[in-house]
C-alpha positions in Angstrom: -29.2 18.5 -19.3 -27.5 21.6 -18.5 -23.6 21.7 -18.4 -22.3 21.5 -14.7 -20.7 24.4 -13.4 -17.6 23.8 -11.4 -16.6 25.8 -8.4 -14.1 28.4 -8.9 -10.6 27.8 -8.0 -8.5 30.8 -6.3 -5.1 30.7 -7.3 -4.1 31.1 -3.5 -6.0 28.0 -2.4 -4.7 25.6 -5.2 -1.9 24.1 -3.3 -4.2 23.5 -0.2 -6.9 21.9 -2.4 -4.4 19.5 -4.0 -3.2 18.5 -0.7 -6.7 17.7 0.5 -7.3 15.3 -2.6 -4.1 13.8 -1.8 -5.0 13.2 1.9 -8.4 12.0 1.1 -7.5 9.4 -1.7 -6.2 6.1 -0.1 -5.5 4.3 -3.3 -3.9 6.7 -5.8 -2.8 5.2 -9.3 0.8 4.7 -10.1 1.8 5.2 -13.7 5.2 3.5 -14.7 6.6 2.6 -18.1 7.5 -1.2 -19.2 9.6 -0.6 -22.4 7.1 1.5 -24.6 4.1 0.3 -22.7 2.4 2.5 -19.9 1.5 0.6 -16.8 -1.0 1.9 -14.2 -1.9 0.4 -10.9 -3.2 1.2 -7.6 -0.9 1.8 -4.6 -1.4 2.3 -1.0 1.1 5.1 0.0 3.1 4.7 3.3 3.2 8.5 3.8 2.8 11.9 2.4 4.9 14.5 3.4 3.5 17.7 1.3 4.0 16.4 -2.2 6.6 14.0 -1.4 4.8 10.4 -1.6 6.5 7.2 0.0 5.1 3.7 -1.0 6.7 0.2 -0.7 7.2 -2.5 -3.4 8.4 -5.9 -3.3 11.8 -6.8 -5.3 9.9 -9.3 -7.3 7.0 -7.1 -8.4 6.9 -6.0 -12.1 6.8 -2.3 -11.1 10.1 -2.6 -9.4 11.7 -3.7 -12.7 9.9 -0.9 -14.4 11.2 1.7 -11.7 14.9 0.5 -12.1 14.5 0.8 -16.0 12.7 4.2 -15.7 12.3 6.0 -12.6 10.0 8.6 -13.9 6.4 8.2 -12.5 3.1 9.7 -12.3 0.5 9.5 -9.5 -3.0 10.2 -10.2 -5.3 10.9 -7.2 -9.1 11.7 -6.9 -11.2 12.3 -4.1 -15.0 11.7 -3.5 -15.8 15.1 -5.3 -14.1 13.9 -8.2 -11.4 16.7 -8.0 -8.1 15.3 -9.1 -4.3 15.9 -8.6 -1.7 14.6 -10.9 1.8 14.4 -9.5 4.9 13.8 -11.8 8.2 13.1 -10.4 11.1 10.6 -10.1 10.8 7.4 -7.8 14.1 6.6 -5.9 14.6 4.0 -3.6 14.8 4.9 0.1 17.9 3.7 1.8 18.5 5.7 4.7 17.7 3.7 7.8 16.1 6.4 9.7 13.6 7.1 7.1 13.1 3.5 6.7 12.6 2.8 10.5 10.2 5.8 10.7 7.9 4.7 7.9 8.1 1.1 9.2 7.1 2.2 12.7 4.2 4.1 11.3 2.7 1.2 9.2 1.2 -1.5 10.9 -0.1 -3.3 7.7 3.6 -3.2 6.4 4.9 -4.6 9.5 2.4 -7.3 9.4 2.9 -8.3 5.7 6.8 -8.1 5.6 7.7 -9.3 9.1 11.0 -7.4 9.4 12.2 -4.0 8.2 15.4 -6.1 6.9 13.2 -8.5 4.6 15.2 -8.5 1.4 12.0 -8.5 -0.6 11.0 -5.0 1.0 11.8 -1.7 -1.1 10.6 1.6 0.0 10.4 4.5 -2.8 10.0 8.1 -2.3 8.6 10.1 -5.1 9.9 13.6 -5.5 7.7 15.9 -7.4 8.6 17.8 -10.3 5.1 18.7 -11.4 1.8 18.7 -9.6 -1.5 19.8 -11.2 -5.1 20.2 -9.6 -8.4 20.1 -11.4 -11.8 20.6 -9.9 -14.5 18.2 -11.3 -15.9 19.5 -14.4 -13.5 22.1 -14.8 -11.7 20.5 -17.6 -8.5 22.8 -16.9 -5.7 22.0 -14.7 -4.0 24.3 -12.3 -0.2 24.3 -11.9 0.5 23.9 -8.1 3.6 25.4 -6.7 5.7 22.5 -5.2 
């Protein structure tokens, strides 16, 4: 079987390619740390603004305790073409009422499950990117993305 040849990646297209992967993956994997043990789980982001990602958690979830102890995270995205994005950053709780209201208003599923924006179990996090990398399927090489 011949080795696959990945499509070339032009440097000025890397950012747009990475944003496309993020837009296409509905359930990226969120990596956190519990003590010295990595933990990974799929999440359903509430919103992506460029490379800033918003997601919800419940106060009682294990990932919430992990984020409190160590807010450093990585999100891994993959589209149907198997292109990948790895977004490394810090997760911080969103406390700004206007931002929380905007996210609440835009997410019917969140409203259905949580009942109220003031539900004490509801936490909303923002991942501010520190590093973003894109890789084309079969390329075996990441391209740094300007954030």
